[in-house]
C-alpha positions in Angstrom: 22.2 12.2 -57.3 19.2 10.0 -58.1 21.6 7.1 -59.2 23.5 7.5 -55.9 20.2 7.3 -53.9 19.1 4.3 -55.9 22.5 2.5 -55.3 22.4 3.3 -51.6 18.8 1.9 -51.3 19.9 -1.3 -53.1 22.9 -1.8 -50.9 20.8 -1.2 -47.8 18.1 -3.6 -49.0 20.7 -6.3 -49.8 22.3 -5.8 -46.4 19.0 -6.3 -44.6 18.1 -9.4 -46.8 21.6 -10.8 -46.1 21.1 -10.4 -42.4 17.7 -12.2 -42.5 19.1 -15.0 -44.6 22.1 -15.5 -42.2 19.7 -15.5 -39.3 17.3 -17.9 -41.0 20.2 -20.2 -41.9 21.5 -20.1 -38.3 18.0 -20.9 -36.9 17.7 -23.9 -39.2 21.0 -25.2 -37.8 19.7 -24.9 -34.3 17.0 -27.2 -32.8 14.4 -24.6 -31.9 11.4 -25.4 -29.8 8.4 -26.2 -32.1 5.9 -23.5 -32.7 4.6 -21.0 -35.2 6.1 -17.5 -35.8 2.8 -16.3 -37.3 2.6 -13.4 -39.8 5.6 -11.4 -40.8 6.5 -8.7 -38.3 3.2 -9.0 -36.4 3.7 -12.7 -35.5 1.0 -13.8 -33.1 0.9 -10.6 -31.2 -2.7 -9.9 -32.1 -3.8 -13.3 -30.9 -2.1 -12.8 -27.6 -3.5 -9.3 -27.0 -7.0 -10.4 -28.0 -6.9 -13.3 -25.6 -6.0 -11.0 -22.7 -8.8 -8.7 -23.6 -11.4 -11.5 -23.1 -12.7 -13.1 -20.0 -10.6 -16.2 -20.5 -7.0 -15.8 -21.9 -6.0 -19.4 -21.2 -6.5 -20.7 -24.8 -3.5 -18.8 -26.2 -1.1 -21.0 -24.2 -3.4 -24.0 -23.8 -3.8 -24.5 -27.6 0.0 -24.2 -28.2 1.0 -26.5 -25.3 -1.5 -29.1 -26.7 0.1 -28.8 -30.2 3.8 -28.3 -29.4 4.4 -29.2 -25.8 5.2 -27.1 -22.7 8.1 -25.2 -24.5 7.1 -23.6 -27.8 8.2 -20.9 -30.1 6.0 -17.9 -31.1 6.5 -14.3 -32.3 5.0 -11.5 -30.1 5.6 -7.8 -29.7 8.0 -7.7 -32.7 10.4 -10.5 -31.5 10.7 -14.3 -31.7 9.9 -15.6 -28.3 10.1 -18.9 -26.5 7.3 -19.6 -24.1 7.8 -22.0 -21.2 4.9 -23.7 -19.4 7.4 -26.1 -17.8 8.3 -25.6 -14.1 11.9 -26.9 -14.4 12.6 -24.5 -17.3 11.0 -21.6 -15.5 13.1 -22.3 -12.4 16.2 -22.5 -14.6 15.3 -19.1 -16.1 14.8 -17.6 -12.6 18.0 -19.0 -11.2 20.1 -17.7 -14.1 19.1 -14.1 -14.0 22.2 -12.0 -15.0 24.1 -15.1 -16.1 22.3 -16.6 -19.0 19.2 -14.3 -19.1 18.7 -10.6 -18.7 15.5 -8.7 -18.0 13.7 -7.6 -21.1 10.0 -6.6 -21.6 8.0 -5.5 -24.6 8.4 -1.9 -25.6 4.8 -1.0 -24.5 5.6 -2.0 -20.9 9.2 -0.6 -20.9 8.1 2.8 -22.3 5.2 3.2 -19.9 7.1 2.2 -16.8 10.3 4.2 -17.6 13.9 3.1 -18.0 14.6 3.7 -14.3 11.9 1.4 -13.0 12.9 -1.5 -10.7 11.5 -4.0 -13.3 14.0 -2.8 -15.9 17.1 -2.2 -13.7 20.0 -4.6 -14.0 23.2 -5.6 -12.1 24.3 -4.1 -8.9 21.8 -1.2 -9.1 18.9 -3.6 -9.3 20.3 -5.5 -6.3 20.6 -2.4 -4.2 17.1 -1.1 -5.1 15.5 -4.5 -4.7 17.0 -4.7 -1.3 15.8 -1.2 -0.4 12.2 -2.0 -1.6 12.1 -5.2 0.4 13.3 -3.3 3.5 10.1 -1.2 3.3 7.8 -4.3 3.0 9.3 -6.9 5.3 7.4 -8.6 8.1 8.8 -6.3 10.9 8.0 -3.1 9.0 4.5 -4.3 8.2 3.9 -5.3 11.9 5.3 -2.2 13.4 4.4 0.5 10.9 2.2 -0.5 8.0 -0.5 -2.7 9.5 -2.2 0.1 11.3 -2.6 2.1 8.0 -3.7 -1.0 6.1 -6.4 -1.7 8.6 -7.6 1.9 8.8 -7.7 2.5 5.1 -9.5 -0.8 4.3 -12.1 -0.1 7.0 -12.6 3.5 5.7 -13.3 2.2 2.2 -15.6 -0.6 3.3 -17.6 1.7 5.5 -18.6 3.6 2.4 -19.9 0.6 0.6 -23.7 0.4 0.3 -26.1 -1.2 -2.1 -24.6 -2.0 -5.5 -20.8 -1.8 -5.5 -18.4 -2.3 -8.4 -16.0 -4.6 -6.7 -12.9 -4.2 -9.0 -13.2 -0.4 -9.0 -13.4 -0.3 -5.2 -10.5 -2.8 -4.8 -8.4 -0.5 -7.0 -9.2 2.5 -4.8 -8.1 0.5 -1.7 -4.8 -0.7 -3.1 -3.9 2.6 -4.7 -4.5 4.5 -1.5 -2.5 2.0 0.5 0.4 2.1 -2.0 0.5 6.0 -2.1 0.4 6.1 1.7 3.4 3.6 1.9 5.5 5.3 -0.8 4.8 9.0 -0.2 2.8 9.3 3.1 -0.3 10.7 1.4 -3.8 10.0 2.8 -6.7 9.6 0.4 -7.6 13.0 -1.1 -8.7 14.5 -4.4 -5.1 14.5 -5.7 -4.7 10.7 -5.1 -8.0 9.9 -6.8 -7.1 12.1 -9.8 -3.7 10.3 -10.0 -5.4 6.9 -9.8 -7.7 7.6 -12.8 -4.6 8.4 -14.9 -3.0 5.1 -13.8 -6.0 3.2 -15.1 -5.2 4.5 -18.6 -1.5 3.8 -18.2 -2.1 0.1 -17.3 -4.5 -0.3 -20.3 -1.5 0.4 -22.6 0.7 -2.5 -21.3 -0.6 -5.2 -23.6 -0.7 -3.2 -26.8 1.5 -2.7 -29.8 3.9 0.2 -28.9 2.9 2.4 -31.9 1.2 5.8 -31.5 -1.3 4.9 -34.3 -3.0 2.7 -31.7 -5.4 4.7 -29.6 -5.0 2.7 -26.4 -1.2 3.1 -26.5 -1.3 6.7 -27.4 -3.8 7.4 -24.6 -1.6 5.5 -22.1 1.5 7.5 -23.1 -0.4 10.8 -22.5 -1.6 9.5 -19.1 1.9 8.4 -18.2 3.2 12.0 -18.9 0.5 13.4 -16.6 1.4 10.9 -13.8 5.1 11.7 -14.2 4.4 15.4 -14.0 2.3 15.0 -10.8 5.0 12.9 -9.2 7.8 15.3 -10.2 6.1 18.1 -8.3 6.0 15.9 -5.2 9.6 14.9 -5.6 10.8 18.5 -6.0 8.8 19.6 -3.0 10.1 16.7 -0.8 13.7 17.3 -2.0 13.5 20.9 -0.7 12.1 19.7 2.6 14.8 17.0 2.8 17.5 19.6 2.2 16.0 21.7 5.0 16.3 18.8 7.4 12.8 17.4 7.2 12.4 13.8 6.4 9.5 11.3 6.3 10.0 7.6 7.0 8.7 6.4 3.6 10.1 5.1 0.4 10.4 8.6 -1.2 12.3 9.8 1.9 14.7 6.9 1.7 15.4 7.6 -2.0 16.1 11.3 -1.3 18.3 10.5 1.6 20.4 7.8 -0.1 24.0 8.0 -1.2 23.2 7.2 -4.9 22.3 10.8 -5.8 19.2 9.8 -7.8 17.8 12.5 -10.1 14.2 13.5 -10.1 13.6 11.5 -13.3 15.0 8.3 -11.8 12.9 8.7 -8.6 9.8 9.4 -10.6 10.3 6.3 -12.7 11.0 4.2 -9.7 7.9 5.4 -7.8 5.7 5.2 -10.9 6.5 1.5 -11.4 6.1 0.6 -7.7 2.6 2.2 -7.8 1.7 0.0 -10.7 3.0 -3.1 -8.9 1.2 -2.4 -5.6 -2.0 -1.2 -7.2 -3.0 -3.3 -10.1 -1.9 -6.8 -9.0 -3.3 -6.8 -5.4 -6.7 -5.3 -6.5 -7.1 -8.1 -9.0 -6.3 -10.7 -6.3 -8.9 -9.0 -3.9 -11.6 -9.1 -6.6 -11.0 -12.8 -7.5 -10.8 -13.9 -3.9 -14.4 -12.6 -3.5 -15.4 -14.3 -6.8 -13.9 -17.7 -5.8 -15.4 -17.5 -2.2 -18.8 -16.5 -3.6 -18.8 -19.6 -5.8 -17.5 -21.9 -3.0 -20.0 -21.4 -0.1 -18.2 -24.0 2.2 -14.9 -22.1 2.0 -16.7 -18.8 2.6 -18.5 -20.2 5.7 -15.2 -21.5 7.1 -13.5 -18.2 6.4 -16.3 -16.3 8.2 -16.1 -18.6 11.2 -12.3 -18.0 11.5 -12.7 -14.2 11.3 -15.8 -14.0 13.6 -13.7 -15.7 16.3 -10.9 -13.1 15.9 -13.4 -10.3 15.9 -15.1 -11.7 19.0 -12.0 -11.0 21.0 -11.9 -7.3 20.0 -14.1 -4.3 20.2 -16.0 -3.1 17.2 -13.5 -0.3 16.3 -10.3 -2.1 17.5 -7.8 -2.6 14.7 -6.2 -5.9 13.8 -2.8 -6.6 15.2 0.0 -8.8 14.0 -1.0 -11.6 16.4 -4.4 -11.6 14.7 -2.9 -11.9 11.3 -0.9 -14.8 12.5 -4.1 -16.5 13.7 -5.6 -16.9 10.3 -4.6 -20.4 9.1 -7.5 -21.0 6.8 -7.3 -17.5 5.4 -3.7 -18.3 4.3 -5.1 -21.3 2.5 -7.6 -19.0 0.7 -4.8 -16.6 -0.1 -2.6 -19.3 -1.5 -5.3 -20.8 -3.6 -6.4 -17.3 -4.9 -2.8 -16.6 -5.8 -2.5 -19.9 -7.6 -5.6 -19.4 -9.7 -5.5 -15.6 -10.2 -1.7 -15.3 -10.6 -0.4 -12.0 -9.2 2.5 -12.4 -11.6 1.4 -14.3 -14.7 5.0 -14.7 -16.0 8.2 -12.9 -16.7 10.0 -11.8 -19.9 13.8 -12.4 -20.2 16.3 -12.2 -23.1 18.9 -14.9 -23.7 22.5 -13.6 -23.4 24.0 -16.5 -25.3 22.8 -19.7 -27.1 21.1 -21.7 -24.3 20.6 -25.5 -24.6 17.7 -26.8 -22.5 15.4 -29.8 -22.7 16.9 -30.8 -26.0 16.2 -27.4 -27.6 18.4 -24.3 -28.3 17.2 -20.8 -27.4 19.3 -18.5 -29.7 21.2 -15.6 -28.3 19.1 -12.4 -28.2 15.7 -14.2 -28.3 13.0 -13.3 -25.9 11.8 -15.9 -23.3 8.6 -15.9 -21.4 8.4 -18.1 -18.3 4.7 -18.6 -17.6 3.9 -19.2 -14.0 0.2 -19.1 -14.7 0.4 -22.0 -17.1 2.1 -24.1 -14.5 -0.4 -23.2 -11.7 -3.3 -24.2 -13.9 -1.8 -27.4 -15.2 -3.6 -30.6 -14.0 -0.2 -32.4 -14.0 1.0 -30.2 -11.2 -2.2 -29.5 -9.2 -5.1 -31.9 -8.9 -8.2 -30.3 -10.5 -6.1 -27.3 -11.2 -8.9 -25.0 -12.4 -11.1 -25.7 -9.4 -10.8 -23.4 -6.4 -9.9 -25.6 -3.4 -8.2 -23.9 -0.5 -8.2 -27.1 1.5 -5.4 -28.4 -0.8 -3.1 -26.1 1.2 -4.0 -27.4 4.7 -1.2 -30.0 4.6 1.2 -27.3 3.3 1.5 -29.1 -0.1 -0.9 -27.8 -2.7 1.0 -29.5 -5.6 0.6 -33.0 -6.9 4.1 -33.2 -8.3 7.5 -32.8 -6.6 9.5 -29.6 -6.8 8.6 -26.0 -6.2 5.9 -25.4 -8.8 4.1 -22.7 -6.8 5.7 -19.4 -7.8 3.0 -16.7 -7.4 5.6 -14.0 -6.7 8.3 -15.1 -9.2 11.7 -16.1 -7.7 15.4 -15.6 -7.8 17.0 -12.2 -7.6 13.7 -10.6 -8.9 11.4 -12.2 -6.3 8.5 -9.7 -5.9 9.7 -7.5 -2.9 6.1 -6.9 -1.8 5.1 -10.6 -1.5 4.4 -10.4 2.2 2.7 -7.1 2.0 0.3 -8.4 -0.6 -0.6 -11.3 1.6 -1.3 -9.1 4.6 -3.4 -6.6 2.6 -5.6 -9.4 1.2 -5.9 -11.0 4.6 -7.0 -7.8 6.3 -9.4 -7.0 3.4 -11.0 -10.4 3.8 -11.3 -10.0 7.5 -13.2 -6.7 7.4 -15.2 -7.9 4.3 -16.6 -11.0 5.9 -17.1 -9.5 9.4 -18.7 -6.3 8.3 -20.6 -7.2 5.1 -22.6 -9.9 3.4 -23.0 -9.8 -0.4 -24.5 -11.3 -3.5 -23.3 -11.0 -7.1 -25.4 -9.0 -9.4 -27.3 -11.5 -11.6 -27.0 -9.3 -14.7 -23.2 -9.1 -14.5 -21.7 -12.0 -12.7 -18.0 -12.2 -11.9 -16.0 -13.9 -14.6 -12.8 -15.9 -14.3 -10.1 -13.3 -15.2 -10.5 -9.6 -14.8 -8.9 -7.7 -17.8 -8.6 -4.1 -18.8 -11.7 -4.2 -20.9 -13.8 -5.4 -18.0 -12.2 -3.5 -15.1 -15.4 -1.5 -14.2 -17.6 -4.6 -13.9 -18.1 -7.1 -11.0 -21.0 -5.5 -9.2 -22.1 -7.0 -6.0 -25.0 -6.1 -3.7 -23.8 -5.6 -0.1 -25.6 -5.6 3.2 -24.0 -4.6 6.5 -23.6 -7.2 9.2 -24.1 -6.3 12.9 -20.5 -6.3 13.9 -21.3 -5.3 17.5 -22.8 -8.8 18.0 -19.5 -10.4 17.2 -17.4 -8.1 19.3 -16.5 -8.3 23.0 -18.4 -6.0 25.3 
C-alpha cells in the first residue's frame, strides 16, 4: 500500500512538472509583453495590494510602465496577467468582449460578489440583465422618478451635518441610502444602516488574497453571509407579495416579475453586486470632488456662482428639477475632471479566450488581462498636466491632448457601466446642495489625500458651517 501511494505521488508530481515545463516552453516560443512574474505562486500580488492600501497606489503601474512600456506582464492573484496602460489596447479589449476576451476577476472579488452578479454574467443572460439595469437608470427614469428621491435624501443627510464631519463616511451613507431606495424602495432606517456597516467589511475584502487564513478576507466572507441572509429575507417577503398581486416599481420588483424565473439566490447575488456598484464608487467620487474643489479655490468659486444662480430661482425647500440639472455646464466640467482623476472604474479584468496578437506581443490563451483606465487618465501623453485638477479643460468638450477616445470613466463596450448617468446626476445634486447650503474647511490634522482606500475610509474630516440659503432663494 505504501509503495502504491509513493508511486501515485511520483506520477502526480511528474505530471505537474511536465505541465509546467510544457507551459514554460510554450511561453518562451511566444513573444510575451516584457515584465516580471515576481515570486513563485505569489507573484507581485503583495506589491499590488500594499499599493492600494496606501494613499497613493500609482507607483505600482508607474514604475512598471517606466521600465517595460504601457503593456507589461506581471503575476497577481495567483495568475500571470498582462496589464495595459495603452488606450488602443484597452479599446481593443472592450470591443472584443465575448469574442477574444471573457469576463474574469480575482477569486476574492468573484467570491464576495457571487456567481450570479452582473459583473460575472456572460453571454445572452448578461446582455438581458445589463439592459434591464440600464432601463432603471436611464435619463427618462432619473428625470421622472429618481431625481425627487435623490434630491430629498441628499438634503436630508446634509441637514444633519454640523461641526466636524467625516466626509467619506457621510458620502457612503448618502450613496448607500440612494441605492437601497432605487433597488428595493427602502427609506433610511436602522435596517439599512446595519446592512451598510456589513458592506464596509465586504468591500475591504476585494483586494486581498482569497484564503481564509487572511483576517480581512475571512471577515469579508462572514459579512457577505450576513448581507446575503438579510437580502434573502426581503426577497422572500417580496416574492410572497408579488404572488399576491402586489408589485413595487423598483429593480427587485422587475426581477420577481420577469420571465426568467430567477431563484432567490440569483436575485440576492444580483442585488448584492448592484449595491456595491452604486455605493462604493459614487461615494469615492463625491469625496474626491470635495477634495479637488477645496484645493482649487477658483473652480469652487465658479461652481458656487453657477449653483447660487440656480437656487436664486427657487424657494429654499424647492427640489431640483431636470431642467436645473441640465443648467449646470461648469458642474459637468467638474464631474468629468473628478471622474478622470478619481476613476470610478480603475480598470477591468478579462481572460483571453485564444492566443491574441497585439502591438507585436502575444497574450497566451487563458491569461488574465487588466485594462487600466486609470493609468490612461493620469498619463501626461493623453491629458496635459494629467495629475492636476483642471475642470476648464472640458469647456471645449475635449479634455484630451491626443486623438481618440481616451476618456473611459465608465468602461465601454457591452459592459459599459449601466449607472453612468445616475452617478453623474447624484454627484451634481450633491454638489448643488453642498455649495449652496454649507461652507467648509479641511481639518488641519487630517487633510484629504489623493486616493481614498479601505484603510483610510473613515478619514477626511471637514469643518462645516451652514450658509444662509434663504438669502439666495426667491421670495
